[in-house]
KEVEX-908689 format. One record per residue: x, y, z of N, C-alpha, C in turn; residue number from 1. Coordinates in Angstrom, 2 decimals. Each point is the difference from the previous one (the first is absolute). Layout:
<pts>
       nxx       nyy       nzz      caxx      cayy      cazz       cxx       cyy       czz    nr
         X         Y         Z         X         Y         Z         X         Y         Z   NUM
...
</pts>
This chain:
<pts>
       nxx       nyy       nzz      caxx      cayy      cazz       cxx       cyy       czz    nr
    -40.95     -0.62    -88.21      0.77     -1.08      0.42     -0.62     -1.11      0.49     1
      0.70     -1.14     -0.63     -0.58     -1.14      0.23      0.07      0.05      1.42     2
     -0.74     -0.91      0.90     -0.02     -0.38      1.17      0.86     -1.40      0.41     3
      0.97     -0.24      0.44      1.08     -0.86      0.26     -0.79     -1.27      0.34     4
     -0.82      0.12      0.78     -0.69     -1.52      0.21     -0.76      0.15     -0.75     5
     -1.00      0.47     -1.25     -0.39     -0.47     -0.95      1.08     -0.99     -0.95     6
      1.16      0.96     -0.40      0.91     -0.59     -0.74      0.30     -1.19      0.55     7
      0.22      0.21      1.43      0.78     -1.36      0.32     -0.85     -1.38     -0.17     8
     -1.27      0.17     -0.08     -0.97     -0.96      0.38     -0.35     -0.45     -1.77     9
      0.33      1.41     -1.05      0.32     -0.86     -1.28      1.53     -1.09     -0.12    10
      1.00      0.63      0.30      0.67     -0.87      0.23      0.45     -1.52      0.08    11
     -1.00      0.10      1.25     -0.11     -1.44      0.53     -0.76     -0.90     -0.96    12
     -1.30      0.68     -0.22     -0.82     -0.57     -1.33      0.32     -0.48     -1.02    13
      0.92      1.27     -0.51      1.28     -0.82     -1.34      0.33     -1.42      0.14    14
      1.30      0.08      1.53      0.79     -1.10      0.35     -0.95     -0.97      0.30    15
     -1.25      0.00      0.59     -0.32     -1.05     -0.05     -0.85     -0.71     -1.47    16
     -0.38      0.91     -0.32     -0.69     -0.38     -1.75      1.71     -1.06     -0.54    17
      0.93      0.81     -0.02      0.80      0.00     -0.85      0.99     -1.83      0.67    18
     -0.25     -0.36      1.07      0.31     -0.59      0.84     -0.77     -1.41     -0.10    19
      0.71     -1.06     -0.19     -0.67     -1.52     -0.55     -0.32     -0.81      1.73    20
      0.78      0.67      1.01      0.21     -1.07      1.32      0.23      0.76      1.15    21
     -0.61      0.13      0.72     -0.30      0.73      1.03      1.34      0.22      1.02    22
      0.52     -1.52      0.13      1.28     -0.10      0.41      0.40     -1.63      0.01    23
      0.88     -0.48      0.43      0.71     -0.90     -0.08     -0.78     -1.59      0.16    24
     -0.73      0.87      1.35     -1.05     -1.28      0.79     -0.69      0.07     -0.93    25
     -1.15      0.68     -0.50     -0.98      0.37     -1.22      0.80     -1.24     -1.02    26
      1.26      0.12     -1.12      0.57     -0.29     -0.52      0.30     -1.80     -0.13    27
     -0.03     -0.47      1.27      0.23     -1.30      0.46     -1.38     -0.45      0.58    28
     -1.02      0.38      0.58     -1.50     -0.41      0.03     -0.60     -0.24     -1.31    29
      0.23      0.88     -0.92     -0.42     -0.21     -1.72      1.05     -0.94     -0.73    30
      1.08     -0.11     -0.18      0.88     -1.14     -0.22     -0.21     -1.10      0.27    31
     -1.07     -0.39      1.44      0.27     -1.40      0.57     -1.32     -0.47     -0.47    32
     -1.16      1.06     -0.69     -1.07     -0.64     -0.52      0.72     -0.78     -1.40    33
      1.00      0.61     -0.54      0.86     -0.61     -1.11     -0.29     -1.50     -0.05    34
      1.18     -0.20      1.30      0.30     -1.04      0.48      0.05     -1.42      0.41    35
     -1.15      0.33      0.53     -1.15     -0.58      0.23      0.34     -1.46     -0.39    36
     -0.23     -0.37     -1.31      0.29     -0.81     -0.79      1.56     -0.82     -0.01    37
      0.77      0.42      0.60      1.69     -0.74      0.28     -0.14     -0.36      1.41    38
     -1.04      0.03      1.42     -0.08     -0.12      0.98     -0.20     -1.49      0.10    39
      0.86     -0.58      1.16      0.60     -1.06      0.19      1.08     -0.28      1.03    40
      0.28     -1.16      0.27      0.44     -0.79      1.12      1.64      0.65     -0.19    41
      0.41     -0.29     -1.17      1.47      0.39     -0.31      0.30      1.54     -0.78    42
     -0.77      0.65      0.52      0.32      1.20     -0.71      0.48      1.02      1.16    43
      0.85      0.71     -0.29      0.79      1.00      0.75     -0.14      1.60     -0.44    44
     -0.63      0.71      1.30      0.27      1.17     -1.02      1.46      1.00      0.22    45
      0.52      0.68     -1.04      1.57      0.15      0.42     -0.18      2.05     -0.49    46
      0.05      0.22      1.23     -0.18      1.72     -0.21      1.43      0.97     -0.17    47
      0.21      0.76     -1.22      1.48      0.50     -0.64     -0.13      1.57      1.02    48
      1.05     -0.34      1.25      0.42      1.60      1.06      0.32      0.61     -1.07    49
     -0.43      1.66      0.46     -0.93     -0.20      0.95     -1.06      0.18     -0.56    50
     -0.76      0.66     -0.71     -1.38      0.42     -0.55     -0.85     -1.37     -0.37    51
      0.95     -0.86     -0.58     -1.22     -1.24     -0.40     -0.58     -0.58      1.81    52
      1.00      0.24      0.84     -0.42     -0.93      1.09     -1.60      0.41      0.24    53
     -0.50      1.31      0.49     -1.39     -0.01      0.01     -0.81     -0.29     -0.50    54
     -0.02      0.07     -1.48     -0.61     -0.36     -1.00     -0.18     -1.92      0.29    55
      1.28     -0.48      0.26     -0.24     -1.36      0.20     -0.42     -0.59      1.41    56
      0.33      0.67      0.78     -0.90     -0.42      1.40     -1.21      0.36     -0.13    57
     -0.57      0.98     -0.56     -1.68     -0.14     -0.44     -0.28     -1.53     -1.10    58
      0.65     -0.66     -0.81      0.00     -0.67     -0.85     -0.46     -1.10      0.81    59
      1.65     -0.37      1.37     -0.18     -1.35      0.41     -1.18      0.44      1.33    60
     -0.30      0.94      0.47     -1.27     -0.15      0.80     -1.24     -0.58     -0.78    61
     -0.08      0.77     -0.84     -1.40     -0.12     -0.82     -0.42     -1.87     -0.47    62
      1.54     -0.73     -0.06     -0.15     -1.03     -0.87      0.33     -0.98      0.93    63
      0.68      0.58      1.27      0.28     -1.19      1.19      1.10     -0.59     -0.53    64
      1.28      0.50     -0.79      0.81     -0.57     -0.13      1.26      0.44      0.50    65
      1.04     -0.46      0.44      1.09      0.36      0.46      0.90      1.15     -0.50    66
      0.61      0.51      0.67      0.71      1.49     -0.66      1.17     -0.01      0.28    67
      0.93      0.39     -0.74      1.31     -0.13     -0.43      0.63      1.39     -0.36    68
      1.46      0.08     -0.22      0.47      1.09     -1.24      1.02     -0.56     -0.60    69
      0.13      0.57     -0.62      1.19     -0.46     -1.34      0.35      1.48     -0.22    70
      1.55      0.19      0.49      0.56      1.32     -0.30      0.84      0.24     -0.63    71
     -0.08      0.92     -0.90      0.76      0.89     -1.18      0.56      1.07     -0.11    72
      1.19      0.36      0.12      0.66      1.41      0.10      0.53     -0.04     -1.81    73
     -0.58      1.26     -0.41      0.16      0.88     -1.42      1.89      0.47     -0.10    74
      0.30     -0.23     -1.41      1.49      0.81      0.44     -0.21      1.00     -1.26    75
      0.54      1.04      0.75     -0.90      1.45     -0.07      1.44      0.89     -0.67    76
     -0.01      0.43     -1.47      1.08      0.60     -0.49      0.37      0.89      1.29    77
      1.20      0.17      0.15      0.50      0.74      0.90     -0.69      1.57      0.32    78
      0.53      0.83     -1.15     -0.12      1.09     -0.47     -1.44      0.22     -0.45    79
     -0.85     -1.18      0.21     -1.75      0.00     -0.67     -0.62     -1.24      1.01    80
     -0.23      1.02      1.22     -0.85     -1.20      0.77     -1.27     -0.47     -0.38    81
     -0.53      0.60     -0.99     -1.69      0.19     -0.97      0.50     -1.03     -0.63    82
      0.99     -0.36     -0.55     -0.13     -0.91     -0.95      1.17     -1.68      0.40    83
     -0.78     -1.29      0.09      0.57     -0.96      0.29      0.62     -1.08     -1.02    84
      1.16     -0.59     -0.11      0.69     -0.61     -0.53     -0.18     -1.15     -0.07    85
     -0.96     -0.64      0.86      0.20     -1.27      0.29     -0.37     -0.16      1.65    86
     -0.45     -1.39      0.48     -0.13     -0.23      1.27      0.68     -1.34      0.18    87
     -0.30     -0.12      1.82      0.49     -0.89      0.44     -1.05     -0.45      0.64    88
     -0.02     -1.79      0.52     -0.94     -0.46      1.19      0.62     -0.75      0.47    89
     -0.98     -0.91      0.96      0.53     -1.06      0.64      0.46     -1.12     -0.24    90
      1.15     -0.89      0.11     -0.07     -1.24     -0.49      0.59      0.54     -1.48    91
      1.10      0.78      0.08      1.25      0.63     -1.03     -0.68      0.14     -1.42    92
     -1.52      0.30      0.26     -0.37      0.58     -1.37      0.06      1.19     -0.77    93
      0.61      0.64     -1.14      0.27      0.83     -0.12      0.12      0.25     -1.64    94
     -0.65      1.05     -0.69     -0.56      0.51     -0.72      0.60      1.49     -0.70    95
      0.83     -0.27     -0.81      0.53      1.29     -1.05     -0.58      0.87     -1.06    96
     -0.31      0.90      0.59     -0.51      0.72     -1.51      1.39      0.57     -1.08    97
      0.61     -0.88     -0.55      1.05      0.87     -0.96     -0.07      0.74     -0.69    98
     -0.98      0.58     -0.65     -0.27      0.95     -0.66      0.01      1.14      0.69    99
     -0.36      0.32      1.20      0.21      1.35      0.70      1.34     -0.05      0.60   100
      0.79     -1.53      0.46      1.23      0.28      0.04      1.00      0.63     -1.01   101
     -0.56     -0.63     -0.87      1.00      0.98     -1.63     -0.21      1.22      0.02   102
     -1.20      0.61      0.33     -0.79      1.33     -0.59      0.64      0.56      1.12   103
     -0.07      0.13      1.44      0.40      0.42      0.86      1.33      0.40      0.39   104
      1.21     -1.34     -0.53      1.34      0.45      0.21      0.52     -0.48      0.76   105
     -0.95     -1.09      0.70      0.54     -0.51      1.51      1.27     -0.91     -0.12   106
      1.11      0.43      0.50      1.17     -0.89      0.70     -0.29     -0.69      0.31   107
      1.06     -1.89     -0.21      0.26     -0.61      0.91     -0.45     -0.57      0.94   108
      0.90      1.19      0.63      0.27      0.40      1.50     -1.37      1.05      0.63   109
     -0.88      0.43     -0.43     -1.29      0.76      0.32     -0.35     -1.31     -0.05   110
     -0.30     -0.74     -0.84     -1.08     -1.80      0.11      0.25     -0.19      1.30   111
      1.26     -0.26      0.23      0.48     -0.86      0.82     -0.55      0.77      1.24   112
      0.42      1.48      0.72     -0.37      0.43      0.85     -1.13      0.39      0.28   113
     -1.32     -0.27     -1.04     -1.28      0.59      0.30     -0.31     -1.72      0.43   114
      0.01     -0.57     -0.84     -0.57     -1.64      0.05      0.67     -0.75      1.87   115
      1.12      0.58      0.29      0.57     -0.46      1.45     -0.76      0.85      1.09   116
     -0.32      1.14     -0.07     -0.34      0.91      0.58     -2.05     -0.93      0.61   117
     -0.28      0.04     -1.48     -1.48     -0.41      0.31      0.05     -1.05      0.24   118
      0.92     -1.51     -0.03      0.14     -0.82     -0.06     -0.33     -0.42      1.52   119
      1.00      0.90      0.68      0.27      0.11      1.68     -1.70      0.90      0.54   120
     -0.52      0.73     -0.54     -1.03      0.63      0.09     -1.14     -1.43      0.20   121
      0.17     -0.57     -1.06     -0.77     -1.19      0.04     -0.13     -0.70      0.53   122
      0.86     -0.70      0.36      0.48     -0.88      1.03     -0.50      0.60      1.95   123
      0.41      0.95      0.04     -0.39      0.39      1.35     -2.11      0.43      0.14   124
     -0.34      0.33     -1.26     -1.23      0.12      0.24     -0.91     -1.26     -0.06   125
      0.59     -1.24     -0.64     -0.71     -1.17     -0.32      0.30     -0.52      1.43   126
      1.32     -0.10      0.83     -0.10     -0.35      1.29     -1.05      0.42      0.79   127
      0.13      1.46      0.20     -1.01      0.73      0.30     -1.63     -0.71      0.44   128
     -0.26      0.05     -1.19     -1.35     -0.91     -0.23      0.08     -1.43      0.36   129
      0.72     -0.12     -0.27     -0.45     -1.72      0.52      0.43     -0.41      1.58   130
      0.18      1.14      0.26     -0.53      0.06      1.96     -1.39     -0.39      0.58   131
     -0.79     -0.08     -0.82     -1.30      0.36     -0.33     -0.62     -1.75     -0.05   132
      0.86     -0.66     -0.51      0.05     -1.79     -0.62      1.14     -0.31     -0.98   133
     -0.06     -1.61     -0.09      1.02     -0.33     -0.96     -0.76      0.56     -1.31   134
      1.00     -0.12     -1.42     -0.23      0.60     -1.06     -1.06     -1.36     -0.44   135
     -1.02      0.48     -0.67     -0.79     -0.84     -0.36      0.40     -0.85     -1.09   136
     -0.30     -1.73      0.15      0.37     -0.88     -1.29     -0.59     -0.13     -1.17   137
      0.44      0.40     -0.63     -0.86      0.14     -1.61      0.27     -1.87     -0.79   138
      0.64     -0.29      0.39      0.08     -1.35     -1.24     -1.66     -0.66      0.43   139
     -0.06     -0.49     -1.61     -1.07     -0.30     -0.24     -1.34      0.92      0.42   140
     -0.15      1.37     -0.06     -1.18      0.64      0.32      0.19      1.24     -1.00   141
     -0.94      0.72     -0.06     -0.85      1.21     -0.65      0.16      0.93      0.67   142
      1.53      1.21     -0.39     -0.18      1.34      0.69     -1.05      1.03     -0.65   143
     -0.01      0.64      0.50     -0.86      1.19     -0.45      0.76      1.36      0.57   144
      0.96      0.50     -1.14      0.94      0.74      0.47     -0.48      1.30     -0.40   145
     -0.35      1.15      1.02     -0.71      1.21      0.19      1.04      1.10     -0.12   146
     -0.59      1.07     -0.55      0.26      1.42      0.32     -0.76      1.21     -0.49   147
      0.19      0.75      0.32     -1.11      1.30      0.26     -0.11      0.32     -1.21   148
      0.90     -0.29     -1.16      0.12      0.69     -1.47      0.82     -0.40     -0.70   149
      0.36      0.40     -1.53      0.47     -0.30     -0.80      0.66      1.48     -0.63   150
      1.35      0.43     -0.06      0.60      1.02     -0.90      0.86     -1.13     -1.33   151
      0.74     -0.27      0.46      1.20     -0.32     -0.73      0.34     -1.22     -0.59   152
     -0.73     -1.40      1.40     -0.19     -0.86     -0.11      1.10     -0.74      0.37   153
      1.19      0.84      0.51      1.30     -0.57      0.24     -0.40     -0.88      1.14   154
     -0.33      0.98      1.20     -0.10     -0.82      1.21     -0.83     -1.36     -0.19   155
     -1.20     -0.21     -0.30     -0.91     -1.13     -0.24      0.71     -0.74     -0.48   156
      0.43      0.09     -0.99      0.76     -1.04     -1.08      1.11     -0.87      0.92   157
      0.45      1.12      0.67      1.49     -0.67      1.64     -0.88     -0.77      0.43   158
     -1.24      0.32      0.85     -1.00     -0.78      0.62      0.08     -0.85     -0.22   159
     -0.49     -0.28     -1.09     -1.14     -1.64     -0.89      1.54     -0.59      0.53   160
      0.56      0.16     -1.02      1.65     -0.64      0.01      0.37     -0.77      1.49   161
     -0.04      1.07      0.83      0.55     -0.66      1.24     -1.41     -0.93      0.80   162
     -0.93      0.05     -0.49     -1.22     -1.09      0.53      0.22     -1.58     -0.49   163
      0.30     -0.07     -1.69      0.57     -0.58     -0.48      1.03     -0.61      0.85   164
      1.18      0.67     -0.03      1.18     -0.69      0.36     -0.04     -0.19      1.83   165
     -1.41     -0.17      0.79     -0.06     -0.02      0.96     -0.95     -1.43     -0.25   166
     -0.53     -0.32     -1.07     -0.44     -1.32      0.02     -1.26     -0.24     -0.64   167
     -1.04      1.31      0.13     -0.90      0.02     -0.26     -0.30     -0.27     -1.88   168
     -1.17     -1.00     -0.25     -0.07     -0.79     -1.22     -1.07      0.92     -0.50   169
     -0.65      1.30      0.58     -1.35      0.73     -0.72      0.48      1.53      0.76   170
      0.54      0.96     -0.96     -0.13      1.23      0.38     -0.64      0.58     -0.67   171
     -0.88      0.99      0.84     -1.50      1.08     -0.17      0.27      1.28      0.54   172
      0.55      0.49     -1.34      0.16      1.51      0.81     -1.18      0.74      0.11   173
     -0.21      0.63      0.60     -1.26      1.12      0.25      0.26      1.59      0.37   174
     -0.67      0.73     -0.60      0.76      1.63      0.22     -1.65      0.58     -0.10   175
     -0.20      0.96      0.38     -0.97      1.34     -0.27     -0.24     -0.05     -1.18   176
      0.71      0.90     -0.83      0.71      0.79     -1.02      1.53     -0.36     -0.34   177
     -0.24      0.30     -1.46      1.49     -0.04     -0.59     -0.18     -0.01     -1.59   178
      1.01      0.81     -0.65     -0.11      0.22     -1.34     -0.38     -0.97     -1.18   179
     -1.04     -0.07     -1.32     -0.36     -1.04     -0.16      1.66     -0.83     -0.58   180
      0.81      0.53     -0.76      1.22     -0.49     -0.67      0.48     -0.46      1.04   181
      0.22     -0.05      0.99      0.47     -0.53      1.23     -0.31     -0.93      0.48   182
     -1.44     -0.24      0.02     -0.58     -0.86      0.67      0.02     -1.50     -1.23   183
     -0.36      0.54     -1.32      0.63     -1.20     -1.13      1.87     -0.07      0.32   184
      0.75      0.36      0.55      0.95     -0.30     -0.26      0.24     -0.89      1.49   185
     -0.98      0.34      1.23      0.34     -0.73      0.90     -0.51     -1.35     -0.05   186
     -1.11     -0.75     -0.93     -0.78     -0.65      0.15      1.37     -1.42     -0.67   187
      0.91      0.33     -0.37      1.08     -0.53     -0.57      1.11     -0.70      0.89   188
     -0.31      0.83      1.57      1.09     -0.47      1.13     -1.09     -0.38      0.95   189
     -1.68     -0.21     -0.26     -0.32     -0.66      1.22     -1.31     -0.95     -0.87   190
     -0.61     -0.89      1.05     -0.57     -0.86     -0.92     -1.54      0.93     -0.05   191
     -0.77      0.89      0.84     -0.44      0.32     -0.35     -0.25      1.98      0.59   192
     -0.51      0.68     -0.69      0.27      1.12      0.65     -1.64      0.79     -0.04   193
     -0.10      0.71      1.55     -1.22      0.08      0.08     -0.09      1.90      0.04   194
     -0.62      0.68     -0.74      0.28      1.67      0.47     -1.33      0.56      0.01   195
     -0.62      0.82      0.88     -1.06      0.31      0.01     -0.24      0.91     -0.97   196
      0.94      1.00     -0.26     -0.19      1.20     -0.89      1.69      0.52     -0.70   197
     -0.16     -0.29     -1.42      1.28      0.34     -0.79     -0.48      1.33     -0.47   198
      1.23      0.62     -0.07      0.55      1.49     -0.78      0.18     -0.07     -1.18   199
     -0.20      0.66     -0.80      0.79     -0.26     -1.51      1.41      1.15     -0.50   200
      0.03      0.33      1.46      1.59      0.46      0.25      0.55      0.26      1.50   201
      1.23     -0.18      0.23      0.39     -0.11      1.33     -1.11      1.20      0.70   202
      0.27     -0.11      1.44     -0.46      1.43      0.66      0.33      0.00      1.14   203
      0.41      0.53      1.02      0.71      0.00      1.38     -0.91     -0.98      0.90   204
     -0.01     -0.80      0.77     -0.76     -0.51      0.83     -1.33      0.81      0.43   205
      0.75      0.93      0.84     -0.42      0.90      1.26     -1.77      0.29     -0.61   206
      0.45      0.54     -1.41     -1.61      0.54     -1.13     -1.14     -1.22     -0.14   207
      0.53     -0.95      0.43     -0.94     -1.54      0.26     -1.10     -0.04      1.13   208
      0.44      0.59      1.14     -0.43     -0.21      1.24     -0.14      1.54      0.75   209
     -1.63      0.14      0.71      0.03      0.93      0.43      1.02      0.60      1.39   210
      0.14     -1.39      0.13      1.26      0.11      1.58      0.90     -1.00     -0.12   211
      1.34      0.64     -0.21      1.29     -0.95     -0.06      0.81      0.30      0.46   212
     -0.32      0.20      1.32      1.22      0.14      1.10      1.47     -1.11     -0.41   213
      0.93      0.38      0.61      1.59     -0.33     -0.13     -0.53     -1.34      0.94   214
      0.85     -1.12     -0.14     -0.34     -1.25      0.66      1.09     -0.27      0.57   215
      0.50     -0.03      1.08      1.60     -0.75      0.99     -0.31     -1.41      0.10   216
      1.30     -0.03      0.29      0.29     -1.52      0.33     -0.82      0.00      1.34   217
      0.06      0.81      1.20     -0.36     -0.15      0.89     -1.72     -0.51      0.04   218
     -0.40      0.96     -1.55     -1.60     -0.28     -0.05     -0.62     -1.66     -0.45   219
      1.65     -0.64     -0.64     -0.04     -1.44     -0.27     -0.52     -0.66      0.43   220
      1.57      0.23      0.93     -0.06     -0.67      1.62     -1.20     -0.23      0.70   221
     -1.11      1.09      0.21     -1.03     -0.24      1.00     -1.08     -0.93     -0.85   222
     -0.01      0.04     -1.42     -0.93     -0.62     -0.74      0.05     -1.47     -0.11   223
      1.51      0.12     -0.29      0.22     -1.82      0.50     -0.29     -0.50      1.40   224
      0.45      1.37      1.04     -0.65     -1.42      0.94     -1.41      0.36      0.72   225
     -0.72      0.96     -0.60     -1.58      0.08     -0.25     -0.54     -1.54     -0.56   226
      0.35     -0.32     -1.36     -0.41     -1.39     -0.36      0.03     -1.20      0.42   227
      1.25      0.39      1.05      0.53     -1.16      0.61      0.69     -1.51     -0.60   228
     -0.06     -1.16      0.72      1.49     -0.52     -0.89     -0.30     -1.09     -0.99   229
      1.10      0.48     -0.81     -0.64     -0.95     -1.39      0.56     -1.43     -0.09   230
     -0.74     -1.06     -0.32      0.13     -0.89     -0.32      1.35     -0.23     -0.63   231
      0.79     -1.12      0.24      0.97     -0.18     -0.69     -0.48     -1.02     -1.31   232
     -0.41     -1.17     -0.03     -0.08     -1.33     -0.31     -1.60     -0.11     -0.30   233
     -0.82      0.05     -0.90     -1.27     -0.31     -0.39     -0.20     -1.59      0.51   234
     -1.14     -0.04      0.81     -0.19     -1.60      0.28     -0.20     -0.88     -0.81   235
     -0.29      0.27     -1.74      0.28     -0.98     -0.87      1.07     -0.24     -0.23   236
      0.72      0.67     -0.08      1.47     -0.44     -0.42      0.49     -0.77      1.61   237
     -0.33      0.27      0.97      0.69     -1.13      1.23     -0.41     -1.08     -0.30   238
     -1.55     -0.23     -0.19     -0.19     -1.30     -0.45      0.57     -0.86     -0.89   239
      0.31      0.74     -1.29      0.57     -0.60     -1.43      1.61     -0.73      0.92   240
      0.18      0.97      0.44      1.47     -0.22      0.65      0.15     -1.36      1.24   241
     -1.44      0.31      0.44     -0.02     -1.83      1.11      0.02     -0.39     -0.89   242
     -0.38     -0.55     -1.14     -0.55     -0.90     -0.83     -1.47     -0.48     -0.34   243
     -0.83      0.81      0.76     -1.36      0.16      0.03     -1.09      0.44     -1.13   244
     -0.62      0.04     -0.88     -0.54      0.57     -0.98     -1.18      0.60      0.94   245
     -0.18     -0.15      1.12     -1.15      0.66      0.10     -1.40     -0.58      0.47   246
     -0.17     -1.16     -1.46     -1.12     -0.19     -0.66     -0.47     -1.40      1.38   247
</pts>
């Protein structure tokens, strides 16, 4: 008979070898090394709640950049919660996958009810996270949009579009892992895509992490509070607005 302790050790060993990252913090530190080239006074780190915020927190801490969120809610097929047919973001950002809408035979009423419910949820979450400080102003700035991984790409696309709508002049999407085909698609929705590991085919995100615990809104609150206040306007922009070019 197998020794349960030995079996457990072998299972843990296989999980470790299969995992690309220890946890979201490890992924964030490794992404930070790739993102140092983008560090500057006009750069803001935007974490996608909930799972993207721990990754973004590490990046903002390593690069000493302001941290904010960019809230996105998926629109899910009512009888298939694992299947998103679109997503909505702040500033009335909305992306719908018409192919999934048609193939799922969703009625106009189902579309309206789902979006209404998720928009109310998005508003509540945005208000909650704004308690830690005003929304970072992105006009004339570079936004580093961070998530803990990509599967379909619908959340990442919506987050990038929302960052542009908030005034970002350049959007860099950075994720630890994503399918190769989706990375190529996302290149049309951001100025730059940084991905540490690409997969030939989509896989559940938890398979890329040794530890992939759920992240709650409470944990997002804690991280935002721990990072401190986010500067709303960079010094260079203030000088320009005052008519002084700083020379």
